[in-house]
C-alpha positions, 0 to 999 in steps of 0.5 A: 066316602066312608073310612074303613077300619080293620079290627082284630080281637075276640069275636065281637059277637062273643060274650067275652069281655074283649069281644063285648068291648070290641062290639061296643067300639065298632057299633059306636063308629058305625052309628056315626055313618062315617065308617065301615068295619072289617073284623077278623074275629078270633079266640073261639072255635068256629063252626064255619068260616063264612063271612058274617054280617048283622041285620042292623049294619049290613054291608058296613060291617063284615066279620071274618071268623079266623083261627087265633087272631089271623096271620101276617099274610091275611093282614097284608091281603086285607089291608091292601085289598080293602085299602084300610084306613086304620087298624084297631087291635085289643087284648093281652100283648102276648097275642100280638108279637107277630103283628108288631113284627110287621108294624112297618108294613102296616104303619107305612100305609095306615095308623095302628091303635092298640086297646091295651090290657095289662093287669099289674106292676112292677112296670113291664119295661119289656113291653116298651118294644110293643108300645112303640109299635103303635101310633096310639095306645088306649088304656083300660084302667088307671094302672094300665095307663100309668104303666104305658105313660111310664114305660113308653112316654113317647107314645101317644096314649089315652085312658078309656076305661071299659063300659057296659050298656046301661040300658041293660045293666040297670036297677030293676024294681023290687017286684021284678027282683022278687019274681026273679028270686022266686023263679031261681029258688023255685018259690022256696028260700027266696029271702035267703042272702045271695052272693053272685059270682060271674067269671070264667072258671080259670086259675086267676079267678080263684073259683076253687078258693072262693068255695073253700072260703065260702064254706068257712063263712057258712060254718059261722052263719049257718048253711041255710042262711045264704046261697052263692050263685056261680055263673060259670062252666064248672068243667072248664079245662082252664079251671077246677072241677067245681062240682067235685069241690062242692061235693067234697065240701058238702055244699050240695043242699042249696048253698051253691047253685051253678048257672052253667049255660050261656045267657043273655045280658038281660038275664045276667042283669037279673042275677046281679039285681037279685043278688045282695052282693057280687064277688070278684076275688081274682089274683090278677084282673086287667079291668073286671067287667063283672064288677062294673056290671054289678055296680051298674045294677046297684049291687055292691061288690067284694073285690080284690084291690088289684088291677082295674078292680081297685078303681071300681070298688074304691074311688079314693074316698068311698068304697062301694062294697068291700075292697080286700088288700092282697096279703102278699104280692108274689112275682110270677112270670114266664119266658114271654112275661119275665115278671108281674105281681100276682095279688094273693088274698088271705082267706080269713080276710075274704071270710071277714068281707063276706061277714061284713056285707052279710051283717049289714042291714038291707038299708045299708046295702041299698045305700052302698049299691046306690053309691056304686051305681052313681060311681059307675054312671059318673066314671064309666059312662057308656055314652062317654065311652062311645064318644071317646072312641069316636073322637079318638079314631077320628082324631087319629085318622085326621092327624096321622092320615092313611095311604096318600095322606099318611104322616107322622111315621117314618120307616127308618131312624138315624142312630149315631154310633160312637 
């Protein structure tokens, strides 16, 4: 009899990093033939709330669109109606306080696995109460893994970094890249140097700063020498008005091109391949999926040495592009997150990194890209990612049980009061 897994996350068919990774985990489980999955799909505005199924997985995977990430009453209902064998959640812990408040209800009948996203130090000791509310915490980066093991060593944890589909994000032929460049540039200037930026236009992604720094770079090499392609929503309410910025900076003559519409991963891989270098200058980044997508396509990266980006651009011995150390680490926070570092870059160092990549020979960049591709394949294998999740879920259900076989969890503790 198939085990039933309940997942809570961004909509697993959405293009967000959380949604994409959730989909990969779910499909890996379904491919074994041992599981059914019910997904509460949140974090986007839905056109309708009817249950959804995919042609490939049919009744084995049911997706329920929800506002936010669901409600306590909905979770109670699904767990008991469907007799859920395990609950799997993913994204920033800020979104799960309400769920962990009912962890006794959930974990009395089935285990809870949290795929954890955290961007930076200092150690968030305030998260300990969240970590110990799970049976297992899986971590997306080496920074996150160290944080969980230090803050809550009593909780079972396992490092499972993100991965990308290497049948899609792969190195294309020179002929394909030539055709793709001609298509993007309408047959003109197809030999220009191309930088690619694929991120949400949000404050921490530093989209506006990047445009100002990029202009400084062009002022040195010539405004006809390079193009920056930005795949993003230029009017995102969480970001800056990028159209206004390029008008102000007089970068409207082909120096910057915007890809505003949602595109397939296949088309996204074409952009990474036709680019000479991809850029990630975030001041905080849990993992940075666009970095791995670029490396998987054999394109070197310029990245802030922060969060999960630093382990992608640098393996301890070799750089796969240019890693930029933060010029300052500002402690920021809120009532919910009292402290966390924001890693701010010096614009001069960003310009220097652009110049370093630009001044390399094509052969040097190709070699760098090939090393980056090997780094991605060796350390972020898509096949290994899926197997790790199949193994972890199977082990968790076997060792912790569910319902009549539930073990390793007590709803109460004895504390001696002096």
